[in-house]
PQR file with spaces between the fields and no chain letter, atoms N, CA, C, O and H, PARSE charges and radii, in Angstrom:
ATOM       1  N    MET     1      39.031   16.886   -9.707 -0.4000 1.5000
ATOM       2  CA   MET     1      38.404   16.557  -10.824 -0.0000 2.0000
ATOM       3  C    MET     1      37.011   16.652  -10.469  0.5500 1.7000
ATOM       4  O    MET     1      36.518   15.649   -9.955 -0.5500 1.4000
ATOM       5  N    PRO     2      36.157   17.838  -10.674 -0.5600 1.5000
ATOM       6  CA   PRO     2      34.652   17.651  -10.221  0.2800 2.0000
ATOM       7  C    PRO     2      33.911   16.628  -10.622  0.5500 1.7000
ATOM       8  O    PRO     2      34.108   16.122  -11.726 -0.5500 1.4000
ATOM       9  N    PRO     3      32.815   16.114   -9.656 -0.5600 1.5000
ATOM      10  CA   PRO     3      32.151   14.731  -10.335  0.2800 2.0000
ATOM      11  C    PRO     3      31.189   15.394  -11.079  0.5500 1.7000
ATOM      12  O    PRO     3      30.662   16.506  -11.055 -0.5500 1.4000
ATOM      13  N    VAL     4      31.085   14.010  -11.997 -0.4000 1.5000
ATOM      14  CA   VAL     4      30.026   14.245  -13.158 -0.0000 2.0000
ATOM      15  C    VAL     4      28.395   13.745  -12.766  0.5500 1.7000
ATOM      16  O    VAL     4      27.995   12.611  -12.502 -0.5500 1.4000
ATOM      17  H    VAL     4      31.513   13.106  -12.016  0.4000 1.0000
ATOM      18  N    LEU     5      27.674   14.971  -12.833 -0.4000 1.5000
ATOM      19  CA   LEU     5      26.383   14.995  -12.838 -0.0000 2.0000
ATOM      20  C    LEU     5      25.706   14.495  -14.281  0.5500 1.7000
ATOM      21  O    LEU     5      25.958   14.852  -15.432 -0.5500 1.4000
ATOM      22  H    LEU     5      27.999   15.892  -13.048  0.4000 1.0000
ATOM      23  N    ARG     6      24.804   13.585  -13.792 -0.4000 1.5000
ATOM      24  CA   ARG     6      23.905   12.964  -15.118 -0.0000 2.0000
ATOM      25  C    ARG     6      22.644   13.128  -14.585  0.5500 1.7000
ATOM      26  O    ARG     6      22.524   12.707  -13.434 -0.5500 1.4000
ATOM      27  H    ARG     6      24.600   13.295  -12.857  0.4000 1.0000
ATOM      28  N    PHE     7      21.453   13.731  -15.209 -0.4000 1.5000
ATOM      29  CA   PHE     7      20.346   13.715  -15.004 -0.0000 2.0000
ATOM      30  C    PHE     7      19.509   12.831  -16.039  0.5500 1.7000
ATOM      31  O    PHE     7      19.793   12.688  -17.229 -0.5500 1.4000
ATOM      32  H    PHE     7      21.551   14.074  -16.144  0.4000 1.0000
ATOM      33  N    SER     8      18.579   12.347  -15.462 -0.4000 1.5000
ATOM      34  CA   SER     8      17.577   11.195  -16.539 -0.0000 2.0000
ATOM      35  C    SER     8      16.759   12.294  -17.306  0.5500 1.7000
ATOM      36  O    SER     8      16.508   13.395  -16.814 -0.5500 1.4000
ATOM      37  H    SER     8      18.348   12.463  -14.496  0.4000 1.0000
ATOM      38  N    LYS     9      16.410   11.935  -18.419 -0.4000 1.5000
ATOM      39  CA   LYS     9      15.842   12.666  -18.998 -0.0000 2.0000
ATOM      40  C    LYS     9      14.389   11.978  -19.279  0.5500 1.7000
ATOM      41  O    LYS     9      13.649   12.647  -20.000 -0.5500 1.4000
ATOM      42  H    LYS     9      16.614   11.041  -18.818  0.4000 1.0000
ATOM      43  N    THR    10      13.906   10.789  -18.827 -0.4000 1.5000
ATOM      44  CA   THR    10      12.986   10.130  -18.318 -0.0000 2.0000
ATOM      45  C    THR    10      11.854   10.961  -17.994  0.5500 1.7000
ATOM      46  O    THR    10      11.987   12.183  -17.937 -0.5500 1.4000
ATOM      47  H    THR    10      14.507   10.246  -18.241  0.4000 1.0000
ATOM      48  N    ALA    11      10.341   10.183  -17.697 -0.4000 1.5000
ATOM      49  CA   ALA    11       9.491   10.404  -17.468 -0.0000 2.0000
ATOM      50  C    ALA    11       9.499    9.845  -16.004  0.5500 1.7000
ATOM      51  O    ALA    11       9.916    8.690  -16.082 -0.5500 1.4000
ATOM      52  H    ALA    11      10.233    9.190  -17.743  0.4000 1.0000
ATOM      53  N    PRO    12       9.151   10.245  -14.385 -0.5600 1.5000
ATOM      54  CA   PRO    12       8.987    9.574  -13.718  0.2800 2.0000
ATOM      55  C    PRO    12       7.683    8.545  -14.020  0.5500 1.7000
ATOM      56  O    PRO    12       6.813    8.737  -14.870 -0.5500 1.4000
ATOM      57  N    SER    13       7.759    7.680  -13.318 -0.4000 1.5000
ATOM      58  CA   SER    13       7.045    6.485  -13.178 -0.0000 2.0000
ATOM      59  C    SER    13       5.624    7.054  -12.687  0.5500 1.7000
ATOM      60  O    SER    13       5.435    7.874  -11.789 -0.5500 1.4000
ATOM      61  H    SER    13       8.465    7.524  -12.627  0.4000 1.0000
ATOM      62  N    ALA    14       4.694    6.427  -13.481 -0.4000 1.5000
ATOM      63  CA   ALA    14       3.233    7.170  -12.849 -0.0000 2.0000
ATOM      64  C    ALA    14       2.579    6.053  -11.872  0.5500 1.7000
ATOM      65  O    ALA    14       1.438    5.999  -11.413 -0.5500 1.4000
ATOM      66  H    ALA    14       4.848    5.761  -14.210  0.4000 1.0000
ATOM      67  N    SER    15       3.489    5.333  -11.738 -0.4000 1.5000
ATOM      68  CA   SER    15       2.786    4.333  -10.726 -0.0000 2.0000
ATOM      69  C    SER    15       3.391    4.678   -9.202  0.5500 1.7000
ATOM      70  O    SER    15       4.341    5.438   -9.014 -0.5500 1.4000
ATOM      71  H    SER    15       4.415    5.377  -12.111  0.4000 1.0000
ATOM      72  N    PRO    16       2.582    3.902   -8.045 -0.5600 1.5000
ATOM      73  CA   PRO    16       2.740    4.570   -6.814  0.2800 2.0000
ATOM      74  C    PRO    16       3.806    3.268   -6.487  0.5500 1.7000
ATOM      75  O    PRO    16       3.933    2.187   -7.062 -0.5500 1.4000
ATOM      76  N    PRO    17       4.492    3.837   -5.345 -0.5600 1.5000
ATOM      77  CA   PRO    17       5.702    3.209   -4.982  0.2800 2.0000
ATOM      78  C    PRO    17       5.241    1.909   -4.105  0.5500 1.7000
ATOM      79  O    PRO    17       4.337    1.761   -3.283 -0.5500 1.4000
ATOM      80  N    ALA    18       6.212    1.054   -4.609 -0.4000 1.5000
ATOM      81  CA   ALA    18       6.251   -0.091   -3.760 -0.0000 2.0000
ATOM      82  C    ALA    18       6.322    0.158   -1.895  0.5500 1.7000
ATOM      83  O    ALA    18       7.148    0.850   -1.300 -0.5500 1.4000
ATOM      84  H    ALA    18       6.947    1.174   -5.277  0.4000 1.0000
ATOM      85  N    ARG    19       5.034   -0.750   -1.207 -0.4000 1.5000
ATOM      86  CA   ARG    19       4.967   -0.802   -0.183 -0.0000 2.0000
ATOM      87  C    ARG    19       5.829   -1.938    0.339  0.5500 1.7000
ATOM      88  O    ARG    19       5.966   -2.823   -0.505 -0.5500 1.4000
ATOM      89  H    ARG    19       4.363   -1.312   -1.690  0.4000 1.0000
ATOM      90  N    ARG    20       6.517   -2.190    1.617 -0.4000 1.5000
ATOM      91  CA   ARG    20       6.926   -3.520    1.917 -0.0000 2.0000
ATOM      92  C    ARG    20       5.970   -4.071    2.376  0.5500 1.7000
ATOM      93  O    ARG    20       5.914   -5.103    1.708 -0.5500 1.4000
ATOM      94  H    ARG    20       6.406   -1.471    2.303  0.4000 1.0000
ATOM      95  N    ASP    21       5.173   -4.091    3.065 -0.4000 1.5000
ATOM      96  CA   ASP    21       3.640   -5.093    3.483 -0.0000 2.0000
ATOM      97  C    ASP    21       2.952   -5.065    2.522  0.5500 1.7000
ATOM      98  O    ASP    21       1.968   -5.754    2.791 -0.5500 1.4000
ATOM      99  H    ASP    21       5.218   -3.252    3.608  0.4000 1.0000
ATOM     100  N    ALA    22       2.857   -4.604    1.357 -0.4000 1.5000
ATOM     101  CA   ALA    22       2.229   -4.818    0.004 -0.0000 2.0000
ATOM     102  C    ALA    22       2.221   -6.404   -0.368  0.5500 1.7000
ATOM     103  O    ALA    22       3.358   -6.815   -0.600 -0.5500 1.4000
ATOM     104  H    ALA    22       3.656   -4.044    1.139  0.4000 1.0000
ATOM     105  N    PRO    23       1.164   -7.419   -0.480 -0.5600 1.5000
ATOM     106  CA   PRO    23       1.233   -8.086   -1.200  0.2800 2.0000
ATOM     107  C    PRO    23       1.694   -8.198   -2.152  0.5500 1.7000
ATOM     108  O    PRO    23       1.380   -7.443   -3.072 -0.5500 1.4000
ATOM     109  N    ARG    24       2.993   -9.580   -2.376 -0.4000 1.5000
ATOM     110  CA   ARG    24       3.121   -9.722   -3.829 -0.0000 2.0000
ATOM     111  C    ARG    24       2.821  -10.796   -4.658  0.5500 1.7000
ATOM     112  O    ARG    24       2.544  -11.740   -3.918 -0.5500 1.4000
ATOM     113  H    ARG    24       3.248  -10.194   -1.629  0.4000 1.0000
ATOM     114  N    PRO    25       2.715  -11.209   -6.126 -0.5600 1.5000
ATOM     115  CA   PRO    25       2.805  -12.307   -6.270  0.2800 2.0000
ATOM     116  C    PRO    25       3.098  -13.349   -6.224  0.5500 1.7000
ATOM     117  O    PRO    25       3.487  -13.765   -7.315 -0.5500 1.4000
ATOM     118  N    GLY    26       3.113  -14.106   -5.388 -0.4000 1.5000
ATOM     119  CA   GLY    26       3.723  -15.739   -5.054 -0.0000 2.0000
ATOM     120  C    GLY    26       3.629  -15.777   -3.747  0.5500 1.7000
ATOM     121  O    GLY    26       4.174  -16.713   -3.163 -0.5500 1.4000
ATOM     122  H    GLY    26       2.797  -13.768   -4.501  0.4000 1.0000
ATOM     123  N    ASP    27       2.996  -14.882   -3.083 -0.4000 1.5000
ATOM     124  CA   ASP    27       3.131  -14.856   -1.383 -0.0000 2.0000
ATOM     125  C    ASP    27       2.444  -15.938   -1.185  0.5500 1.7000
ATOM     126  O    ASP    27       3.111  -16.796   -0.607 -0.5500 1.4000
ATOM     127  H    ASP    27       2.553  -14.122   -3.558  0.4000 1.0000
ATOM     128  N    GLN    28       1.194  -16.300   -1.474 -0.4000 1.5000
ATOM     129  CA   GLN    28      -0.044  -17.045   -1.343 -0.0000 2.0000
ATOM     130  C    GLN    28       0.406  -18.368   -1.493  0.5500 1.7000
ATOM     131  O    GLN    28      -0.167  -19.229   -0.826 -0.5500 1.4000
ATOM     132  H    GLN    28       0.652  -15.603   -1.944  0.4000 1.0000
ATOM     133  N    ASP    29       1.459  -18.742   -2.354 -0.4000 1.5000
ATOM     134  CA   ASP    29       2.225  -20.167   -2.363 -0.0000 2.0000
ATOM     135  C    ASP    29       3.371  -20.312   -1.316  0.5500 1.7000
ATOM     136  O    ASP    29       3.856  -21.383   -0.953 -0.5500 1.4000
ATOM     137  H    ASP    29       1.924  -18.042   -2.896  0.4000 1.0000
ATOM     138  N    MET    30       3.674  -19.257   -0.952 -0.4000 1.5000
ATOM     139  CA   MET    30       4.574  -19.097    0.400 -0.0000 2.0000
ATOM     140  C    MET    30       3.919  -19.406    1.740  0.5500 1.7000
ATOM     141  O    MET    30       4.487  -19.957    2.683 -0.5500 1.4000
ATOM     142  H    MET    30       3.279  -18.387   -1.247  0.4000 1.0000
ATOM     143  N    ALA    31       2.768  -19.023    1.715 -0.4000 1.5000
ATOM     144  CA   ALA    31       2.122  -19.022    2.815 -0.0000 2.0000
ATOM     145  C    ALA    31       2.155  -20.041    3.887  0.5500 1.7000
ATOM     146  O    ALA    31       1.844  -19.667    5.018 -0.5500 1.4000
ATOM     147  H    ALA    31       2.307  -18.576    0.949  0.4000 1.0000
ATOM     148  N    ASN    32       2.515  -21.382    3.678 -0.4000 1.5000
ATOM     149  CA   ASN    32       2.419  -22.715    4.355 -0.0000 2.0000
ATOM     150  C    ASN    32       3.949  -22.660    4.343  0.5500 1.7000
ATOM     151  O    ASN    32       4.355  -23.408    5.232 -0.5500 1.4000
ATOM     152  H    ASN    32       2.767  -21.686    2.759  0.4000 1.0000
ATOM     153  N    PHE    33       4.874  -22.124    3.746 -0.4000 1.5000
ATOM     154  CA   PHE    33       6.130  -22.559    3.765 -0.0000 2.0000
ATOM     155  C    PHE    33       6.667  -22.414    5.494  0.5500 1.7000
ATOM     156  O    PHE    33       6.385  -21.515    6.286 -0.5500 1.4000
ATOM     157  H    PHE    33       4.544  -21.517    3.023  0.4000 1.0000
ATOM     158  N    ASP    34       7.431  -23.507    5.689 -0.4000 1.5000
ATOM     159  CA   ASP    34       8.045  -24.006    7.266 -0.0000 2.0000
ATOM     160  C    ASP    34       9.552  -23.813    6.805  0.5500 1.7000
ATOM     161  O    ASP    34       9.987  -24.475    5.863 -0.5500 1.4000
ATOM     162  H    ASP    34       7.660  -24.238    5.046  0.4000 1.0000
ATOM     163  N    LEU    35      10.219  -23.038    7.378 -0.4000 1.5000
ATOM     164  CA   LEU    35      11.758  -22.947    7.190 -0.0000 2.0000
ATOM     165  C    LEU    35      12.520  -24.014    7.753  0.5500 1.7000
ATOM     166  O    LEU    35      13.374  -24.711    7.205 -0.5500 1.4000
ATOM     167  H    LEU    35       9.866  -22.500    8.143  0.4000 1.0000
ATOM     168  N    ARG    36      12.036  -24.047    9.079 -0.4000 1.5000
ATOM     169  CA   ARG    36      12.201  -25.381   10.018 -0.0000 2.0000
ATOM     170  C    ARG    36      12.544  -26.734    9.351  0.5500 1.7000
ATOM     171  O    ARG    36      13.567  -27.409    9.230 -0.5500 1.4000
ATOM     172  H    ARG    36      11.342  -23.480    9.524  0.4000 1.0000
ATOM     173  N    GLU    37      11.141  -26.850    8.938 -0.4000 1.5000
ATOM     174  CA   GLU    37      10.996  -28.083    8.297 -0.0000 2.0000
ATOM     175  C    GLU    37      11.861  -28.396    7.271  0.5500 1.7000
ATOM     176  O    GLU    37      12.383  -29.510    7.297 -0.5500 1.4000
ATOM     177  H    GLU    37      10.311  -26.302    9.037  0.4000 1.0000
ATOM     178  N    ALA    38      12.164  -27.498    6.210 -0.4000 1.5000
ATOM     179  CA   ALA    38      12.536  -27.509    5.228 -0.0000 2.0000
ATOM     180  C    ALA    38      14.344  -27.970    5.388  0.5500 1.7000
ATOM     181  O    ALA    38      14.999  -28.861    4.848 -0.5500 1.4000
ATOM     182  H    ALA    38      11.740  -26.592    6.188  0.4000 1.0000
ATOM     183  N    LEU    39      14.678  -26.995    6.294 -0.4000 1.5000
ATOM     184  CA   LEU    39      16.330  -27.207    7.079 -0.0000 2.0000
ATOM     185  C    LEU    39      16.634  -28.428    7.643  0.5500 1.7000
ATOM     186  O    LEU    39      17.729  -28.989    7.653 -0.5500 1.4000
ATOM     187  H    LEU    39      14.146  -26.271    6.734  0.4000 1.0000
ATOM     188  N    ALA    40      14.979  -29.017    8.385 -0.4000 1.5000
ATOM     189  CA   ALA    40      15.408  -30.160    9.291 -0.0000 2.0000
ATOM     190  C    ALA    40      16.239  -31.547    8.724  0.5500 1.7000
ATOM     191  O    ALA    40      16.445  -32.507    9.467 -0.5500 1.4000
ATOM     192  H    ALA    40      14.089  -28.561    8.377  0.4000 1.0000
ATOM     193  N    GLY    41      16.660  -31.509    7.377 -0.4000 1.5000
ATOM     194  CA   GLY    41      16.817  -32.599    6.726 -0.0000 2.0000
ATOM     195  C    GLY    41      18.540  -32.233    6.076  0.5500 1.7000
ATOM     196  O    GLY    41      19.353  -32.981    5.532 -0.5500 1.4000
ATOM     197  H    GLY    41      16.493  -30.729    6.773  0.4000 1.0000
ATOM     198  N    ILE    42      18.594  -31.092    6.348 -0.4000 1.5000
ATOM     199  CA   ILE    42      20.242  -30.471    5.763 -0.0000 2.0000
ATOM     200  C    ILE    42      21.419  -31.146    6.734  0.5500 1.7000
ATOM     201  O    ILE    42      21.182  -31.275    7.935 -0.5500 1.4000
ATOM     202  H    ILE    42      17.934  -30.485    6.791  0.4000 1.0000
ATOM     203  N    THR    43      22.552  -31.523    6.236 -0.4000 1.5000
ATOM     204  CA   THR    43      23.429  -31.830    7.351 -0.0000 2.0000
ATOM     205  C    THR    43      24.492  -30.782    6.612  0.5500 1.7000
ATOM     206  O    THR    43      24.481  -30.439    5.430 -0.5500 1.4000
ATOM     207  H    THR    43      22.745  -31.418    5.261  0.4000 1.0000
ATOM     208  N    VAL    44      25.472  -30.354    7.729 -0.4000 1.5000
ATOM     209  CA   VAL    44      26.225  -29.622    7.496 -0.0000 2.0000
ATOM     210  C    VAL    44      27.565  -29.731    8.148  0.5500 1.7000
ATOM     211  O    VAL    44      27.749  -29.681    9.364 -0.5500 1.4000
ATOM     212  H    VAL    44      25.482  -30.633    8.689  0.4000 1.0000
ATOM     213  N    ARG    45      28.542  -29.894    7.177 -0.4000 1.5000
ATOM     214  CA   ARG    45      30.139  -30.466    8.094 -0.0000 2.0000
ATOM     215  C    ARG    45      31.453  -29.759    7.285  0.5500 1.7000
ATOM     216  O    ARG    45      31.428  -29.496    6.082 -0.5500 1.4000
ATOM     217  H    ARG    45      28.393  -29.935    6.189  0.4000 1.0000
ATOM     218  N    GLU    46      32.251  -29.582    7.908 -0.4000 1.5000
ATOM     219  CA   GLU    46      33.132  -29.206    7.560 -0.0000 2.0000
ATOM     220  C    GLU    46      34.292  -30.034    6.099  0.5500 1.7000
ATOM     221  O    GLU    46      34.269  -31.255    5.947 -0.5500 1.4000
ATOM     222  H    GLU    46      32.271  -29.795    8.885  0.4000 1.0000
ATOM     223  N    THR    47      34.894  -29.418    5.493 -0.4000 1.5000
ATOM     224  CA   THR    47      35.159  -29.925    4.217 -0.0000 2.0000
ATOM     225  C    THR    47      36.736  -29.005    3.822  0.5500 1.7000
ATOM     226  O    THR    47      37.312  -28.027    4.299 -0.5500 1.4000
ATOM     227  H    THR    47      34.912  -28.426    5.617  0.4000 1.0000
ATOM     228  N    SER    48      36.942  -29.803    2.884 -0.4000 1.5000
ATOM     229  CA   SER    48      38.483  -29.312    2.464 -0.0000 2.0000
ATOM     230  C    SER    48      37.976  -28.869    0.887  0.5500 1.7000
ATOM     231  O    SER    48      37.198  -29.409    0.101 -0.5500 1.4000
ATOM     232  H    SER    48      36.475  -30.598    2.497  0.4000 1.0000
ATOM     233  N    LEU    49      38.805  -27.609    0.811 -0.4000 1.5000
ATOM     234  CA   LEU    49      38.890  -27.388   -0.847 -0.0000 2.0000
ATOM     235  C    LEU    49      38.662  -28.414   -1.582  0.5500 1.7000
ATOM     236  O    LEU    49      37.530  -28.829   -1.831 -0.5500 1.4000
ATOM     237  H    LEU    49      39.437  -27.170    1.450  0.4000 1.0000
ATOM     238  N    GLY    50      39.662  -28.890   -1.973 -0.4000 1.5000
ATOM     239  CA   GLY    50      39.927  -30.471   -2.411 -0.0000 2.0000
ATOM     240  C    GLY    50      38.447  -31.269   -2.857  0.5500 1.7000
ATOM     241  O    GLY    50      38.066  -31.512   -4.002 -0.5500 1.4000
ATOM     242  H    GLY    50      40.582  -28.553   -1.771  0.4000 1.0000
ATOM     243  N    GLU    51      37.904  -31.516   -1.841 -0.4000 1.5000
ATOM     244  CA   GLU    51      36.569  -32.367   -1.444 -0.0000 2.0000
ATOM     245  C    GLU    51      35.338  -31.708   -1.896  0.5500 1.7000
ATOM     246  O    GLU    51      34.325  -32.306   -2.261 -0.5500 1.4000
ATOM     247  H    GLU    51      38.213  -31.318   -0.911  0.4000 1.0000
ATOM     248  N    PHE    52      35.520  -30.206   -1.840 -0.4000 1.5000
ATOM     249  CA   PHE    52      34.323  -29.297   -2.566 -0.0000 2.0000
ATOM     250  C    PHE    52      34.565  -29.420   -4.118  0.5500 1.7000
ATOM     251  O    PHE    52      33.917  -30.117   -4.898 -0.5500 1.4000
ATOM     252  H    PHE    52      36.343  -29.720   -1.543  0.4000 1.0000
ATOM     253  N    LEU    53      35.193  -28.936   -4.286 -0.4000 1.5000
ATOM     254  CA   LEU    53      35.526  -29.174   -5.894 -0.0000 2.0000
ATOM     255  C    LEU    53      35.219  -30.363   -6.752  0.5500 1.7000
ATOM     256  O    LEU    53      34.725  -30.406   -7.879 -0.5500 1.4000
ATOM     257  H    LEU    53      35.720  -28.369   -3.652  0.4000 1.0000
ATOM     258  N    ALA    54      35.672  -31.423   -5.868 -0.4000 1.5000
ATOM     259  CA   ALA    54      35.481  -32.857   -6.476 -0.0000 2.0000
ATOM     260  C    ALA    54      34.090  -32.853   -6.387  0.5500 1.7000
ATOM     261  O    ALA    54      33.391  -33.126   -7.363 -0.5500 1.4000
ATOM     262  H    ALA    54      36.073  -31.388   -4.953  0.4000 1.0000
ATOM     263  N    GLU    55      33.671  -32.590   -5.388 -0.4000 1.5000
ATOM     264  CA   GLU    55      31.777  -32.619   -5.401 -0.0000 2.0000
ATOM     265  C    GLU    55      31.286  -31.683   -6.417  0.5500 1.7000
ATOM     266  O    GLU    55      30.278  -32.034   -7.031 -0.5500 1.4000
ATOM     267  H    GLU    55      34.239  -32.368   -4.596  0.4000 1.0000
ATOM     268  N    LEU    56      31.740  -30.721   -6.661 -0.4000 1.5000
ATOM     269  CA   LEU    56      31.102  -29.816   -7.852 -0.0000 2.0000
ATOM     270  C    LEU    56      31.049  -30.526   -9.078  0.5500 1.7000
ATOM     271  O    LEU    56      30.038  -30.548   -9.781 -0.5500 1.4000
ATOM     272  H    LEU    56      32.559  -30.436   -6.163  0.4000 1.0000
ATOM     273  N    LYS    57      32.229  -31.174   -9.386 -0.4000 1.5000
ATOM     274  CA   LYS    57      32.855  -31.661  -10.573 -0.0000 2.0000
ATOM     275  C    LYS    57      31.845  -32.880  -10.760  0.5500 1.7000
ATOM     276  O    LYS    57      31.129  -33.019  -11.751 -0.5500 1.4000
ATOM     277  H    LYS    57      33.050  -31.156   -8.815  0.4000 1.0000
ATOM     278  N    LYS    58      31.891  -33.771   -9.631 -0.4000 1.5000
ATOM     279  CA   LYS    58      31.079  -34.583   -9.548 -0.0000 2.0000
ATOM     280  C    LYS    58      29.600  -34.416   -9.980  0.5500 1.7000
ATOM     281  O    LYS    58      29.052  -35.337  -10.585 -0.5500 1.4000
ATOM     282  H    LYS    58      32.473  -33.658   -8.825  0.4000 1.0000
ATOM     283  N    ALA    59      29.008  -33.401   -9.723 -0.4000 1.5000
ATOM     284  CA   ALA    59      27.528  -32.696   -9.797 -0.0000 2.0000
ATOM     285  C    ALA    59      27.429  -32.172  -11.056  0.5500 1.7000
ATOM     286  O    ALA    59      26.309  -31.775  -11.376 -0.5500 1.4000
ATOM     287  H    ALA    59      29.453  -32.653   -9.232  0.4000 1.0000
ATOM     288  N    GLY    60      28.500  -32.048  -12.019 -0.4000 1.5000
ATOM     289  CA   GLY    60      28.694  -31.524  -13.598 -0.0000 2.0000
ATOM     290  C    GLY    60      28.484  -29.904  -13.397  0.5500 1.7000
ATOM     291  O    GLY    60      27.881  -29.122  -14.132 -0.5500 1.4000
ATOM     292  H    GLY    60      29.410  -32.371  -11.759  0.4000 1.0000
ATOM     293  N    LYS    61      29.070  -29.697  -12.354 -0.4000 1.5000
ATOM     294  CA   LYS    61      29.405  -27.991  -12.193 -0.0000 2.0000
ATOM     295  C    LYS    61      30.847  -27.646  -12.660  0.5500 1.7000
ATOM     296  O    LYS    61      31.692  -28.523  -12.835 -0.5500 1.4000
ATOM     297  H    LYS    61      29.560  -30.333  -11.758  0.4000 1.0000
ATOM     298  N    LYS    62      31.074  -26.379  -12.845 -0.4000 1.5000
ATOM     299  CA   LYS    62      32.455  -25.982  -13.276 -0.0000 2.0000
ATOM     300  C    LYS    62      33.026  -24.938  -12.171  0.5500 1.7000
ATOM     301  O    LYS    62      32.617  -23.872  -12.630 -0.5500 1.4000
ATOM     302  H    LYS    62      30.388  -25.666  -12.702  0.4000 1.0000
ATOM     303  N    PRO    63      33.694  -24.642  -11.049 -0.5600 1.5000
ATOM     304  CA   PRO    63      33.844  -23.611  -10.282  0.2800 2.0000
ATOM     305  C    PRO    63      34.339  -22.458  -11.475  0.5500 1.7000
ATOM     306  O    PRO    63      34.896  -22.876  -12.490 -0.5500 1.4000
ATOM     307  N    SER    64      34.103  -21.006  -11.283 -0.4000 1.5000
ATOM     308  CA   SER    64      34.582  -20.339  -11.959 -0.0000 2.0000
ATOM     309  C    SER    64      35.819  -19.391  -11.635  0.5500 1.7000
ATOM     310  O    SER    64      36.285  -18.662  -12.511 -0.5500 1.4000
ATOM     311  H    SER    64      33.651  -20.667  -10.458  0.4000 1.0000
């Protein structure tokens, strides 16, 4: 069976395409963000699935 091609009937956007290096709203808020500092207090350890699910339940989350 040949592929079905659908064409949009909407007009193309008149706004110019976004550039990767263009500033975005909220960039100034993140200007002083330091990822290393944010992650410094995080501890990672291995755990069992049962322990993970128990912690989810304790935090009021339901696994889906």
